[in-house]
C-alpha positions as CSV (number, residue, x, y, z in Angstrom):
1,M,8.9,27.0,1.8
2,N,10.3,30.3,0.2
3,K,11.2,30.2,-3.4
4,D,14.6,31.8,-2.8
5,V,16.8,29.5,-1.4
6,N,20.4,28.1,-0.8
7,I,21.1,24.6,-2.0
8,I,24.3,22.4,-1.5
9,E,23.8,19.3,-4.0
10,L,25.7,16.4,-2.6
11,F,26.9,13.7,-5.1
12,S,25.5,15.9,-7.8
13,G,26.4,14.4,-10.7
14,I,25.0,16.6,-13.6
15,G,22.9,18.8,-11.5
16,G,19.4,17.0,-11.8
17,F,18.2,17.9,-8.4
18,T,18.9,21.7,-8.7
19,L,17.4,22.0,-12.2
20,G,13.9,19.9,-11.1
21,L,14.0,22.6,-8.3
22,Q,14.4,25.3,-10.8
23,K,11.8,23.9,-12.9
24,A,9.2,23.7,-10.0
25,G,9.9,27.5,-9.6
26,F,12.8,27.9,-6.9
27,N,15.1,30.7,-7.3
28,I,18.4,29.5,-6.3
29,N,20.5,32.2,-4.6
30,K,23.7,30.5,-3.1
31,H,24.7,27.6,-4.8
32,Y,27.2,24.4,-3.7
33,F,27.9,21.2,-5.3
34,S,30.4,18.0,-4.1
35,E,31.2,15.7,-7.0
36,I,34.2,13.3,-7.5
37,D,33.6,12.4,-11.2
38,K,35.9,14.7,-13.4
39,H,33.3,14.9,-16.1
40,A,30.4,15.4,-14.0
41,I,32.4,18.1,-12.3
42,A,33.2,19.7,-15.6
43,N,29.8,19.4,-17.0
44,Y,28.1,20.6,-13.6
45,K,30.6,24.0,-14.1
46,Y,29.7,24.3,-17.5
47,N,25.7,24.6,-17.1
48,Y,25.7,26.2,-13.4
49,E,28.9,29.1,-13.7
50,K,28.2,30.6,-10.4
51,A,28.1,27.6,-8.3
52,E,30.6,26.8,-5.7
53,Y,32.5,23.3,-6.1
54,I,33.1,22.2,-2.4
55,G,35.0,18.7,-3.4
56,S,34.3,15.5,-1.8
57,V,31.8,15.0,1.1
58,V,34.4,13.2,2.9
59,D,36.5,16.6,3.1
60,F,33.6,19.3,3.4
61,Q,32.6,20.6,6.7
62,G,29.5,22.3,6.6
63,K,28.7,25.3,8.2
64,R,25.2,26.1,10.7
65,G,22.7,27.6,8.1
66,Q,24.7,27.2,5.2
67,A,21.7,25.9,2.8
68,D,18.0,25.4,3.0
69,I,17.7,22.5,1.0
70,I,20.6,19.6,0.9
71,T,20.0,17.1,-1.7
72,F,21.9,13.9,-2.5
73,G,21.4,10.9,-4.4
74,S,24.3,8.8,-2.7
75,P,26.2,5.9,-4.7
76,C,23.7,3.0,-4.9
77,Q,25.9,-0.1,-6.5
78,D,25.7,-1.8,-2.9
79,F,21.8,-1.5,-3.0
80,S,21.3,-2.4,-6.5
81,L,19.1,-5.5,-7.3
82,A,21.9,-5.7,-10.1
83,G,24.9,-5.4,-8.0
84,K,26.5,-7.5,-5.5
85,R,24.0,-6.3,-2.4
86,K,26.7,-5.5,-0.2
87,G,24.0,-3.1,1.6
88,L,25.5,-0.3,3.9
89,K,28.8,-2.2,4.5
90,G,29.7,-1.6,0.9
91,E,32.0,1.1,0.6
92,R,30.0,3.2,-1.7
93,S,26.7,3.1,0.0
94,S,28.4,4.1,3.4
95,L,29.1,7.4,2.0
96,I,25.5,8.3,3.1
97,G,27.0,8.7,6.9
98,Q,28.8,11.5,5.2
99,A,25.9,13.3,4.2
100,I,23.9,12.6,7.1
101,R,26.8,14.3,9.4
102,I,26.7,17.2,6.6
103,I,23.0,17.8,7.1
104,D,23.5,17.7,11.3
105,E,26.5,20.3,10.5
106,V,24.1,22.5,8.1
107,R,20.7,21.9,9.7
108,P,18.5,22.7,6.7
109,S,15.1,23.4,6.3
110,V,14.5,20.2,4.1
111,F,17.0,17.3,2.9
112,I,15.8,15.0,-0.1
113,W,17.6,11.7,-0.7
114,E,17.0,9.5,-3.7
115,N,18.3,5.8,-3.8
116,V,17.3,2.8,-5.8
117,K,14.3,0.6,-5.2
118,G,16.8,-2.4,-3.7
119,A,17.4,0.2,-1.2
120,F,14.3,-1.2,0.6
121,S,15.1,-5.0,0.6
122,S,18.8,-4.9,0.9
123,N,19.8,-7.1,3.9
124,N,15.9,-8.2,4.1
125,G,15.0,-4.8,5.0
126,A,17.7,-4.0,7.8
127,D,19.7,-1.5,6.0
128,F,16.8,0.9,4.9
129,W,15.8,0.9,8.6
130,A,18.9,1.4,10.0
131,I,19.1,4.3,7.5
132,L,15.9,5.8,9.0
133,A,17.2,5.2,12.3
134,A,20.4,7.6,11.5
135,F,18.1,10.1,9.6
136,T,15.9,10.1,12.9
137,N,18.9,10.6,15.4
138,L,19.2,13.8,13.7
139,G,16.5,14.9,15.7
140,D,13.7,17.6,14.9
141,Y,13.2,16.0,11.5
142,R,9.8,14.5,10.1
143,L,10.8,12.0,7.3
144,G,8.3,10.8,4.8
145,W,9.3,8.5,1.8
146,Q,7.5,7.0,-1.1
147,L,8.8,5.1,-4.3
148,L,8.5,7.2,-7.2
149,N,8.4,6.0,-11.2
150,T,10.0,8.0,-14.0
151,S,7.5,6.5,-16.3
152,W,4.6,9.0,-14.6
153,V,6.1,11.8,-16.4
154,L,8.6,10.6,-19.1
155,P,8.8,7.4,-21.2
156,Q,11.2,5.5,-19.0
157,N,10.6,3.1,-16.2
158,R,13.1,4.2,-13.6
159,E,11.7,3.1,-9.9
160,R,13.4,5.1,-7.3
161,I,13.1,6.0,-3.5
162,Y,12.5,9.6,-2.6
163,L,13.0,10.4,1.3
164,I,12.1,13.8,2.6
165,G,13.3,15.4,6.1
166,H,11.7,18.3,7.2
167,L,13.2,20.6,10.1
168,A,10.3,20.9,12.5
169,G,9.2,24.7,12.4
170,R,10.9,25.5,9.0
171,S,9.2,23.2,6.8
172,E,6.3,20.9,7.1
173,P,5.7,17.4,5.8
174,G,3.0,17.1,2.8
175,V,4.7,16.2,-0.2
176,F,4.0,12.6,-0.3
177,P,2.1,11.0,-1.5
178,I,2.3,12.0,-5.2
179,G,0.7,9.6,-7.3
180,E,-2.5,9.3,-9.5
181,E,-2.9,12.7,-10.8
182,F,0.6,12.7,-12.4
183,S,0.6,9.2,-13.2
184,R,0.0,8.0,-16.9
185,S,0.0,4.5,-18.1
186,F,2.4,3.8,-21.2
187,K,1.4,0.0,-21.1
188,G,0.6,-1.5,-24.7
189,T,0.9,1.9,-26.4
190,K,3.6,3.3,-28.9
191,Q,5.8,6.3,-27.5
192,T,6.5,8.3,-30.3
193,S,6.5,12.0,-31.1
194,N,4.4,13.2,-28.4
195,T,7.1,13.1,-25.9
196,F,10.2,13.5,-28.3
197,T,10.7,16.1,-30.8
198,A,10.2,14.2,-34.2
199,G,12.8,14.1,-36.9
200,G,15.1,16.5,-37.3
201,N,18.8,16.8,-37.0
202,S,18.9,16.8,-33.3
203,G,18.4,13.4,-32.3
204,G,14.6,13.1,-31.8
205,M,12.1,10.0,-32.1
206,H,10.7,9.7,-35.2
207,S,7.0,9.2,-35.5
208,S,7.3,5.7,-36.6
209,M,9.9,4.6,-34.1
210,T,8.8,2.5,-30.6
211,L,11.0,2.6,-27.6
212,I,12.1,-1.1,-26.8
213,Q,14.6,-2.2,-24.2
214,P,17.4,-5.0,-24.0
215,V,15.9,-6.5,-21.1
216,L,14.8,-10.1,-20.6
217,T,10.9,-10.3,-19.6
218,P,9.9,-14.3,-19.5
219,N,6.6,-13.7,-19.6
220,R,6.5,-11.3,-22.7
221,K,6.8,-12.1,-26.5
222,Q,10.2,-11.6,-27.7
223,K,12.6,-11.7,-30.6
224,R,16.1,-12.2,-31.4
225,Q,18.1,-9.6,-33.0
226,N,21.7,-9.5,-33.6
227,G,22.1,-12.1,-30.9
228,R,20.2,-10.4,-28.3
229,R,16.4,-10.6,-27.4
230,F,14.5,-7.5,-27.3
231,K,10.8,-6.4,-26.1
232,E,8.1,-5.9,-28.6
233,D,5.4,-4.4,-26.6
234,G,6.5,-0.3,-26.8
235,E,6.7,0.2,-23.1
236,P,8.5,2.4,-21.7
237,A,12.5,2.5,-22.1
238,F,14.0,0.5,-19.0
239,T,16.3,2.4,-16.5
240,L,19.2,4.3,-18.0
241,N,22.1,2.9,-16.4
242,C,26.0,4.2,-16.0
243,Q,27.2,1.2,-18.0
244,D,26.9,2.7,-21.7
245,Q,23.9,0.1,-22.0
246,H,20.6,1.5,-23.1
247,G,17.4,1.1,-24.8
248,I,17.2,0.9,-28.1
249,M,15.2,2.6,-31.1
250,I,13.4,0.0,-33.7
251,N,11.2,0.8,-36.9
252,K,10.1,-1.2,-39.7
253,T,13.9,-1.1,-41.1
254,N,16.6,-0.5,-38.6
255,I,17.5,-0.9,-34.9
256,R,19.8,1.6,-33.1
257,R,20.4,2.7,-29.5
258,L,19.3,5.6,-28.2
259,T,21.3,8.8,-28.6
260,E,22.6,10.9,-26.1
261,I,19.9,13.8,-26.7
262,E,17.1,11.1,-26.2
263,C,18.9,10.1,-23.0
264,E,18.8,13.8,-22.0
265,R,15.1,13.8,-22.9
266,L,14.3,10.4,-21.0
267,Q,15.8,12.0,-17.7
268,G,14.2,15.9,-18.3
269,F,17.5,17.4,-19.0
270,P,17.1,19.8,-22.2
271,D,18.9,18.9,-25.4
272,G,22.5,19.0,-25.4
273,W,22.9,19.3,-21.2
274,T,25.8,17.1,-21.1
275,K,27.7,18.0,-24.2
276,Y,30.2,20.1,-23.0
277,G,32.3,20.7,-20.0
278,N,34.8,23.2,-18.0
279,Y,37.8,21.7,-17.5
280,N,40.1,24.1,-15.1
281,G,38.8,27.0,-17.4
282,E,39.3,25.4,-20.9
283,V,35.6,24.1,-22.3
284,K,35.7,20.6,-24.3
285,E,33.1,18.6,-25.6
286,I,32.6,15.4,-23.4
287,S,32.7,12.1,-25.1
288,K,29.5,10.0,-26.0
289,T,30.7,7.3,-23.2
290,Q,31.0,9.5,-20.8
291,R,27.6,11.4,-21.6
292,Y,25.8,8.0,-21.2
293,K,27.2,7.3,-17.8
294,M,26.4,10.6,-16.4
295,L,22.9,10.4,-17.6
296,G,22.6,7.0,-16.1
297,N,23.9,8.0,-12.6
298,A,21.2,11.2,-12.9
299,V,18.2,11.6,-11.1
300,T,15.3,12.4,-13.3
301,A,15.0,16.1,-13.1
302,D,11.2,16.1,-13.8
303,I,10.6,13.8,-10.6
304,V,12.4,16.5,-8.6
305,K,10.2,18.9,-10.2
306,L,7.0,17.3,-8.8
307,I,8.5,17.0,-5.5
308,G,9.8,20.8,-5.9
309,Q,5.8,21.8,-6.9
310,K,4.8,20.2,-3.5
311,L,7.1,21.7,-1.3
312,L,6.2,25.3,-2.3
313,S,2.4,24.5,-2.3
C-alpha cells in the first residue's frame, strides 16, 4: 500500500488504530473518526486536532473512495467470555452491521476489524461465521484473520481477533500469519524496567516491582491480600478492561494498582495520552475513572503497528 492514506476510524475510542498505523510508517492525510462516548471524543480531538468527527456510525453515510483504510473495534460486550454472551443478537454487537454498511459505501482498499477472542465461540461459532458471510457478501474482498496477543510486544495478556479485508486489485493478502518473530515469552519472569521507564515522578515501574493480576487461576499458587487473591508468578498483566479494575503492582513493602500512565504504556500509548480532552473548544483534564475506561476499551497500538508494517511490506 501507499504510505499516504485517508482513514476512517469507526468506534474510534482514543485512536489506537490511527496511532498504530502511524507508528508503522503510514502518513495520514484526511482523517475521520466516529465515536459516541463524550470523553473519548474529547480526547481524540485533543490528540488529533485535524481529524474530522463524523458522529455515530448509525447516522454516518460514507462516500465511495472517501478512505483507503477503515478500522473498527466494534463493541464486544455481547461476544465477551466475561459478558452475557448475547452474540450478534445483542444490541451493541449488532452495530458491526453498520460498519459493514459503511465499508460497502466507501469501498476502501483495506478494512481492519478487531474483537475479543469470544467472538470465535459465541453461539457455538455461528456468530463468527455469520460475520464472515457478511464480509464475503461485500464482494471483491479477500479475508484473513488471526488471534494476536499483546503479550508478544508488551507485558499484557490481551488476546484479540484481528480480521483484514483486502479489496481485489488494490491490496494483496499477506499480513497473516504474524507470529514467532514478534513473540517473546514472559512466563516465569519478572517484568521490570526493561519495559517501563523505571522510577521517576511519571508513574513508571520501579525495578523491584512485579506485575501480577487480580484474576483467580486455580492451578497457580495464590495468596490472599486485603480479602482478594493474587497471582505470584510475575506474568504479564491480565487484560485491561473498561470497569476500572486493573492489574496491580507489588514489591516487598506495598501493593498498589497500576497508574493511568502504566496502563497507557501497556496499550502502547505515549505517557499522558488520555490526560486531556477538548470539550467543545475547552481543554479539560479527564478523570482517572474515565482514563481507565478508555484504555480498557482501546486497541493495543503496538499490535496495530505490526499489522501496519506487514501492510506496507
